[in-house]
C-alpha positions, -999 to +999 in steps of 0.1 A: -037+523-170-050+557-156-087+560-149-105+570-181-116+606-181-136+607-208-153+649-206-193+652-206-209+684-209-245+672-189-239+690-154-268+696-131-280+737-142-284+745-106-246+739-100-233+756-125-221+792-118-245+821-135-212+830-158-209+798-171-246+795-176-247+826-195-215+813-216-230+785-228-264+799-237-238+825-260-221+797-270-256+776-285-268+807-299-233+811-317-233+775-332-271+776-345-260+808-360-234+791-376-251+760-388-277+781-405-248+797-423-238+765-433-210+754-407-199+723-404-177+707-373-141+702-379-117+685-352-085+709-343-058+680-332-034+685-309+000+665-301-011+638-271+004+617-253+006+581-235+023+549-223+024+516-243-013+507-232-031+539-229-032+571-246-041+611-238-064+624-267-062+659-268-081+679-294-111+706-301-143+706-321-146+738-338-175+751-367-156+760-400-171+770-432-140+745-445-109+732-440-094+766-440-102+774-406-073+794-389-069+764-365-070+737-392-042+747-407-018+745-376+007+725-394+006+737-427-001+778-427+022+806-436-002+830-432+009+860-405-023+854-383-029+880-356-039+864-320-073+876-320-087+853-345-081+822-326-110+836-303-133+843-332-140+805-333-174+780-327-168+754-305-194+727-311-204+719-274-206+678-265-198+667-299-191+632-307-158+623-318-147+591-332-109+588-325-093+555-345-058+535-327-045+514-346-081+505-366-104+503-332-131+531-331-134+551-296-163+576-291-156+603-268-174+637-262-163+672-260-167+691-229-193+726-231-158+744-249-153+718-276-124+702-259-116+665-255-091+656-229-097+619-226-075+586-218-081+554-240-068+524-237-042+513-266-012+495-277+011+516-294+049+510-297+073+538-279+080+568-300+064+591-323+029+574-337-003+587-353-036+584-347-071+596-363-099+619-354-133+630-369-163+644-357-201+645-376-186+625-406-164+652-410-130+641-429-104+624-406-079+643-391-044+629-382-025+637-352+008+629-337+010+610-300+044+604-279+045+570-266+067+568-237+083+534-235+085+516-199+121+520-198+123+558-197+136+575-169+140+608-178+117+637-193+113+675-191+083+700-185+085+731-195+066+765-191+061+782-222+055+822-213+090+838-204+104+807-204+099+797-241+095+828-255+094+861-240+058+874-231+055+889-194+019+875-193+009+885-158+006+924-168-035+919-181-026+951-208+007+930-221-013+898-220-040+914-238-017+925-266+006+893-271-024+873-273-046+893-293-027+916-312+005+908-319+014+889-351+027+856-343+060+861-361+065+888-342+070+868-307+106+868-295+117+833-284+142+836-252+180+831-265+192+795-264+162+781-249+157+757-282+187+745-278+191+739-244+155+719-243+165+696-274+197+687-256+178+675-229+155+657-247+177+643-272+208+633-249+179+608-233+166+588-254+130+581-251+123+615-230+089+629-235+084+665-237+057+686-226+049+720-227+025+731-199+014+767-197-016+786-183-026+799-219-058+790-236-061+762-265-072+792-288-038+801-292-023+763-292-016+767-336+001+801-323+021+784-300+027+752-323+039+773-357+060+795-330+078+767-317+084+748-347+101+777-368+125+784-336+131+748-336+120+739-303+121+696-296+077+687-300+061+676-274+026+677-262+012+709-256-011+714-221-032+744-221-063+756-205-100+766-220-110+799-218-139+819-197-156+811-169-163+775-152-191+756-137-181+769-100-161+806-107-158+834-129-122+825-141-104+798-143-074+794-121-041+792-140-019+779-110-047+749-104-043+740-141-005+735-140-008+716-103-033+693-115-016+684-146+022+680-132-003+657-102-013+638-133+023+632-144+035+623-117+007+599-116+011+584-152+054+578-149+059+573-113+093+559-128+101+590-148+123+619-130+118+653-142+139+682-157+116+714-146+117+745-163+103+776-160+113+812-152+117+834-120+081+857-128+065+846-094+049+813-100+072+784-117+097+784-081+068+784-062+050+753-081+085+734-086+090+736-053+063+723-039+062+692-067+096+686-053+083+683-019+056+660-029+076+640-054+116+641-047+121+612-062+104+624-093+128+653-099+159+650-117+163+690-113+150+724-113+157+751-139+146+787-139+155+814-162+163+845-145+141+874-163+156+904-174+152+938-149+127+951-178+109+917-180+110+914-146+090+951-144+066+939-170+056+907-154+056+919-117+084+912-100+103+882-095+096+854-065+121+855-044+136+820-031+167+810-019+180+780-044+209+773-028+193+774+010+166+751-007+187+726-027+207+720+011+173+711+025+160+685-002+190+673-018+171+684-056+195+703-078+184+739-087+203+760-115+194+795-123+206+816-157+194+847-177+190+823-214+194+784-220+229+786-230+235+796-198+211+769-180+231+739-205+262+751-192+251+747-155+231+717-164+264+702-179+288+709-154+266+698-129+265+660-147+224+655-150+222+619-152 
């Protein structure tokens, strides 16, 4: 089992960046104010994953007046919710969450953003399973975890922005519009990508589906509703927290992706991954580096080519010679403007 990663907020104040100390003070004030107004802790669950001996548990603890908090309605809400509402939530710092798996309870502690991202021991059968979570006596909520069997040899890791849906995220103003203002029903899926990803997962029994994005956990419910509505295969969504860290003003999206790619390689050394992304600056670099480090754990790299207008909004394209890279390391690299093109190329290549 991977080493336990229980999160804690107890960090020596002298080592915390000034921006983080200010952020912590604001969060404490907001939490006290919310509790005075009668708000209570609510667990917002996210899809997790694991093996037959451990699971990675993901959730956030937020203050809510009732179970109608916008983020608590991730599965059932049919309302139109603009992105900015997700960023008005109040996290509960260092909240204690009880995770129940097969009747066995585990207590874990949320971090300074109310986030739980931890590994706990569990004995579960391969496939989709359910666990329950509760905090401060709140009503227990259920969430799914995908258990990867020991005989599984193939999995899919996909970027989200400009791969699953068109966002042109690297441009700050466009990113702000897409994140805070745009109605979730107005977000545009990349043509054919849902069929492509579903075909890749369904054609390999027991294959895990992982969505890896630099987006904030605040938008997880919006992304999940978008992917469900557009028939993307279910899978764990790995996002990052919002705001400053203990040692810097801004979080590194690239570092977040690198850490999770390395983690998945260590957790599932037997799996060869299909890495799916776009040519908007970073994915090709990250996947190339991953392939150089873990050549036996890469089945193929599939890159969605953005249109000219999308590339301009995204700040340009990455510039790599896929054919030259493939000759040098033997990794299959393919690119096409949409999911249908990628599926056709992979079918021609007869991906095992």
